[in-house]
N, C-alpha and C positions, 0 to 999 in steps of 0.2 A: 487840297480841294482842286479839281481840275476844271477851273472856269477860266476860259482864254480871255487874254487881254492883248492889246498891242504891245510889242516889245518897246521898253523905254530907251531913250537914246543912250542912257548909261550902260545898257546891256550890248551895245552895238560891238565894242571892242572884244568883249568876252565871247560873244558868239562868233566873230569873225575868227578869233584865235582858235576856239574849240572846234568850230567847223573844219578848219585845216587840219587840226589834229586828227579828228575822226575820219576825215576823207582819206588822209594819208593811210590810216589803218584799215580802210576799206569797209567801215562801219556805216557810212551815210554817203550819199552822193553830194557832189558839189552844188547842185541845184536845189538842195533842200530848203524849206522854208521853216524858219523857227518862230514860234509864238509863245510868249511868256504865259505861264499858268499861275493864277493867284492862289493865296491860300497858304502856302508854306511859310513858317515862322522862323526856320532856321536855314533851310537850303533853297537855292534858287532853281527853279524848274521850267523847262521849255518842252512844249510839244513839237516835235519835229516831223514835218510832213515828208514822207517818203513813199514811193509807188508800192502799192500792196498793203502795207501795215505801218501806220505812223509809230514813232518812237516817243519815249519820254526821256529827256536827259536832265539829270539832277547834279547840280554842282554843290558839293557838301561845304558846310561852313564849320563853324567852331564846334568842339565837343567838350562842353564845360557844364552841361545840364544835370543836376543831381538826380532827376527822376527819369528823364528821357534822353540818354546819351546818343550821340550822332556817330553811328559806326557803318561806313559804306561797305567794309569787308563782311560784316555779319549779314547785312541785308543781301548782298550778293550770293552769299552762301545759302540763305534761307530761301531766296528766289530759285535757286537751282534745285534745292530739295523738293520744292512745291510746284515745280515747272509742269505744266499739263494738267494739274489737278483742278483747276478752276477756283483756286482760293486766293491767287496772288498773281501779279504780272508775270510773264515769262521774261526771264533776263536775257540780255544781249551781250554786254560787256561791262568791265570795270577798268576805267582808264585813269592812269596817273600821269600828270603832266606839270612840270615846274612846281612841285610842291602841292599841287591841287589833285582832287579826286573827283572824277565824274561817273556815275553810274547810269547805264543805258538800259532801259527795259522796253518791252512793248506797250503801247498805250492800250489802256482798258476803257473802251467805250460804254458810256452809260450815264446814269444820273448819280451826281455825288450827293449825300446827305445820310441822315440816319437809318434809312431803309426801313424795311418791315421788321420790327423787333423780333418776331418768331423766327424769320429767315436768317437774321443776324445770330440768334441764339443757336440755330442748327450748324451754321458755318462754324461758329466757335467750337461747338461740339466736336465737328469734324476735325478742326485744327488740333484740338486737345487730345485727339487720338495718336498723335505722334509723341513717342516717349522722349524722354530727356537725354539723348545721346549724342547730341551735336555739341561742338566745341564753341559755345555761346556762353555769355555771362549767366551767373545764376542769381536768382532773386530769392532770398531767404524766405521761408513760408511761416505762417503762424504770428500770432500776436507780438511775440518777442522781436521778431524781426521787422514788423510794421513799425512798432514803437521805436525801435532803434533807428531806422532810416528816418523817420518823421524828425525825431530830436536832432539828427545831424543837420537836416534841412533848416530847422529853427535856429540852430547855432549859427548858420550862415546868414541869418537875417539880423537886421540892426535893432528892430523893435517889434514888439507883439501887440496886436489889438487886445484889449481888455476881454473880448469874448472869444479869443482863441486860446484854447487850454494849453498850459505849459506841460502838463502831464496827462496820460490817460491811463486807465486801469487795463490790465492785460486780461481778456477773457479766457475762459477755460475752453479751448478748442482743440481738436486733434489735428496734427500736422497731416497733410495729404499724403497717401500711401505711394503716390507717384508724381514724378516732376514731368511736365509736359512742354511742349513747344508754345510759346507765347508771342503774340504781336506786341503787346503792352501799350499801344496807342490806338485804342479802337474808339476813334471819334468820328463824328459824322463827316469830316473832311478827308478821312482815310476810308471811307467806304463807298463803293461805286455799285449801284445796282445795274446789273445787266440783264439781258433776256434769259440768262441761265441761273440767275440769282445774284446775290451779293458778292463782291470780290473786296479783299483787303489789300490797300495800296500803302506805299510810305513805310516800308519795313525797317527804318534805319535804327531802331532800338530793340530787336527782338531778344528774347531771353528764354531761359529754361526755369521753371518754377510752377507755382500753384496756379491753377486755372482761374481761381477768384481774381487774379490781377487783372485778367481781361474783362471779366465782368464787372469789376469796379471801374474800369476806365470807360466802358460803354455807359455805365449807369451814373457816372459823375455829373451832377447837374452844373458844375462849373464848365465842364468841358462841353456839354450840351449847349449852353449858353454862348460859348466862344465860337463853336464851330457850326451850330445849327441856328443861333439867333434866339432860341427859347429853350425852356426846360421841358423835358419828356413828361408827357401826360402819365399820372399813376397808373392807368389802365394799360398803357404801353409797357411800363416798368414790369407790371404784373404778368403781361402776355410773354415778355422776354424771358422772365424767370421761369414761368411755366413751360416753355418750350426748350430750355436748356436741358439737354438729355441726362444729366446726372443729378438726380435730387440731392445727393449728399453734398455735392460741391455748392449747390444753392443754399442749402442749410449752413453750410460753413461760412459762405459769403455773407449771409443775414447776421451771423454772429460777429463777424469782423467788420460789418459795414460802418460802425462808428470810427473804427480806426482808419479805414480807408478814406472817409470823408475828412478826418483830421490831417491825414497826410496830404490830401489834395488841397486843403485850405493852407498848409504851410507851404506847399509848392507855389500857389497862386501869390502868397505874400512874397516869397522869394522872387518871383517874376516882377511884381509891383515895385519893389526896390530896385529893380534894374531897368526901370523905365517902360514897362508893359502896362500902359494905363488901363486898357480893357480888362485886365486881370483884377482890377480893383473891384469892379461889380461882380465878377466871378468868385472872388473870395467871399463876399457877402453872401452870395448864393449857395456856396458850399458850406458856409458856417451855418446857415439856416437848416441845411440837410443834416448836418452833424447834431445840432441841437434836438431836431425833430427825432433823429434815431436815438438820442440818449432818452428822451421823453418816452419813446416807444419801449426801450429796454427797462425803464423804471416801472412802466405801467405792467409790462409782461411779469416783472417780479412781483408786483403786488398782486396781481391775478394769481399768480402760482402760489404765493403765501395763503391768499384767501381759499384757494382750492384744497389746501393741505389743511387748514382749519375746518373747513366744511366737511372734508373727509373723514 
């Protein structure tokens, strides 16, 4: 989330060190002013005021997240592929220094938040037009892959709440015919609404896989709560799904939605057990969505059975 705050005193040494490195490489001027940006949960981010076009400098932290890996090289690659297309910030440089990595890109001016759901759906449709031929991590598609990934996350947790299922049935859904470029972390804090439409920032965990991944990320109520402070209204959710350009993908997402809620609930538990207290409330919100999706699924099954009898 690109919300400016004053740089804390603890940042002073890092700013001085990295300013010297970037000045030496001719990336910034010695008079540049650094302002910390709030909202990142893994990496430290600064807006760097430069003549003409401000920059964003991101100092990467650990890469131990089971759902959102932290990979600066992958982000730099994707920003280069998408440069000039209005979907992502334009890259400037990837710099390594004393075992640390900093990514520098152009600052995207605008309002950070969930944006207009229809515009975000169209943006994802454009993004998913890129075929899966980049050297990025692959996310397995379909119910089997979702169940396997969720079970791995749950095995890394010490205890499970009684209302968090240990297992989930795998729905009968076709694997997508093509793999696409994914952001995977389409949350309100990573969407900037500009005069030209929404732009996705913070591409540290891109992937190749099922476009349903990005839809599930945007529609996760836990992520909406964590990054926007409230859960999206059902009408906005419906507008998003109606505006996404491929109805086959939307239908597959609807079938897989319980598994996506289950996986996100497992991830929230994983974060809670590692000290992220705000994920406790997010876990409850995602579990409520999971249970509602299960009830909807059961109702749809009963309605179908009744229609067969009536017919």
